[in-house]
C-alpha positions as CSV (number, residue, x, y, z in Angstrom):
1,M,-19.8,23.7,0.6
2,M,-16.8,20.7,1.4
3,P,-17.4,17.9,1.7
4,G,-17.8,15.1,3.7
5,P,-15.1,13.0,5.0
6,R,-16.5,9.0,3.3
7,L,-17.6,11.4,0.1
8,A,-14.3,12.5,0.1
9,A,-12.8,9.1,0.8
10,H,-14.9,7.4,-1.2
11,V,-13.8,9.6,-4.3
12,F,-9.8,9.8,-3.4
13,A,-10.5,5.8,-3.8
14,G,-12.6,5.1,-7.5
15,L,-10.0,8.2,-9.2
16,T,-7.2,5.8,-6.9
17,A,-8.8,2.7,-8.7
18,V,-7.7,5.0,-11.7
19,V,-4.8,5.3,-11.2
20,V,-3.7,1.6,-10.4
21,L,-5.3,1.0,-13.4
22,F,-3.4,2.4,-15.3
23,Q,-0.2,1.3,-13.9
24,L,-0.9,-2.4,-14.0
25,A,-1.6,-1.7,-17.9
26,L,1.6,-0.2,-17.7
27,A,3.4,-3.8,-16.4
28,A,1.7,-6.0,-18.4
29,G,2.6,-4.0,-21.6
30,A,0.0,-1.1,-22.0
31,P,2.7,0.7,-24.3
32,W,1.7,4.2,-22.3
33,G,4.7,4.5,-21.1
34,A,4.6,8.6,-22.4
35,Y,1.8,9.2,-19.7
36,A,3.9,7.9,-16.3
37,M,7.9,8.9,-15.0
38,G,8.2,12.6,-16.6
39,G,7.9,10.3,-20.0
40,A,10.7,9.0,-19.5
41,F,9.5,5.5,-20.8
42,P,7.3,6.7,-24.0
43,G,5.8,3.4,-25.1
44,V,6.2,-0.3,-23.8
45,F,8.2,0.4,-20.1
46,P,10.8,-1.6,-19.3
47,T,10.6,-5.0,-17.0
48,P,12.1,-3.0,-14.3
49,M,9.8,0.1,-14.6
50,R,6.8,-3.1,-14.7
51,V,7.8,-4.2,-11.8
52,A,7.8,-1.3,-10.4
53,A,4.6,-0.3,-11.8
54,V,3.4,-3.4,-10.0
55,V,4.4,-2.1,-6.6
56,Q,2.9,1.3,-6.8
57,A,-0.3,-0.1,-7.9
58,V,-0.1,-2.1,-4.3
59,F,0.8,0.8,-2.7
60,L,-2.0,2.1,-3.3
61,S,-3.9,0.4,-3.3
62,G,-3.1,0.4,0.6
63,V,-3.5,4.1,0.6
64,A,-7.0,3.7,-0.5
65,T,-7.5,1.6,2.4
66,A,-5.9,3.9,4.5
67,V,-8.2,6.9,3.3
68,L,-11.0,4.6,3.1
69,A,-10.4,3.3,7.6
70,R,-9.8,6.7,8.4
71,A,-13.3,8.3,6.7
72,G,-14.9,5.7,9.4
73,V,-15.1,3.0,5.9
74,G,-13.7,-0.9,6.1
75,P,-12.5,-2.0,9.7
76,R,-10.1,0.6,11.5
77,G,-6.6,0.1,12.9
78,W,-2.9,1.9,12.8
79,W,-4.1,2.3,9.1
80,S,-6.6,4.6,10.0
81,G,-5.0,6.9,12.7
82,R,-4.2,10.3,12.2
83,Q,-0.6,11.0,11.4
84,L,-0.9,8.0,8.5
85,A,-3.8,9.9,7.1
86,W,-1.0,13.5,7.4
87,A,1.2,11.6,6.0
88,I,-0.5,10.7,3.4
89,V,-1.6,14.5,2.5
90,V,2.2,15.2,2.5
91,L,2.7,12.0,-0.3
92,T,-0.2,13.4,-2.5
93,A,0.5,16.7,-2.1
94,V,4.1,15.4,-3.4
95,G,2.2,13.6,-6.2
96,A,1.0,16.5,-7.4
97,V,3.2,18.9,-6.9
98,M,5.6,16.2,-9.5
99,N,2.9,15.3,-11.4
100,L,2.0,19.2,-12.4
101,I,5.9,20.1,-13.1
102,T,6.1,17.2,-15.5
103,P,8.0,17.8,-18.6
104,S,5.4,15.4,-20.1
105,G,2.7,16.9,-21.3
106,G,0.2,14.4,-21.3
107,E,0.6,13.6,-17.6
108,R,0.3,17.0,-16.9
109,M,-2.9,17.8,-18.3
110,I,-4.1,13.8,-17.5
111,W,-2.9,12.7,-14.0
112,G,-2.1,16.4,-12.2
113,P,-5.7,17.1,-11.9
114,V,-6.1,13.7,-11.3
115,T,-3.8,14.2,-8.1
116,V,-4.8,17.7,-7.3
117,V,-8.4,15.7,-6.5
118,M,-7.2,13.3,-5.2
119,F,-4.9,15.8,-1.8
120,L,-8.1,17.3,-1.6
121,C,-9.5,14.5,-0.2
122,A,-6.9,12.8,1.4
123,L,-6.7,16.8,3.5
124,R,-10.9,16.5,3.6
125,V,-10.3,13.1,5.3
126,A,-7.0,14.0,8.1
127,L,-8.8,17.3,9.0
128,S,-12.6,15.4,9.8
129,P,-12.1,13.1,13.6
130,L,-12.5,10.0,13.4
131,P,-15.7,8.9,12.8
132,A,-18.0,6.6,16.4
133,N,-17.5,3.5,14.8
134,P,-20.7,2.1,14.1
135,A,-23.4,-0.1,16.9
C-alpha cells in the first residue's frame, strides 16, 4: 500500500532536513567532503564549496516547503502548483541517479538510498491532487 501524500511529504521534508544539516555542517567546516560532490573535495570543503553548500541548503529548504505545500501541509501559493511538483520530481530523480553513480563509495552508500526515497516521496506527492483548502 502506498503512503498518503501528506506522509510522503513529511518523509521528504525529514530527509531533506538531514541533507540540509549535512550541507550546513560542510559549510561550517566538517571534514566530510568525501561524502559529497563525488568526493572531489575530501576533508574540509574549500571556501567556494562551503558557500555552495549554504546555497544548496537554502534551495533544498525551499524544495521541502514546496513539497509540503503541494501535499496540503502549510500555506498554499505558487509553490504548491503541479508544474513545480513535477520539476521537483525531475530534480530528485537526477539527484538520485547522480548519487547512485558517483565515484564516492560513501556517497553512494549513504545518499543514494536517501535520494531514492526522496524521489519516491516527491513522485507520490506530485501524483496526488491538491487537497481542498482546510475550513
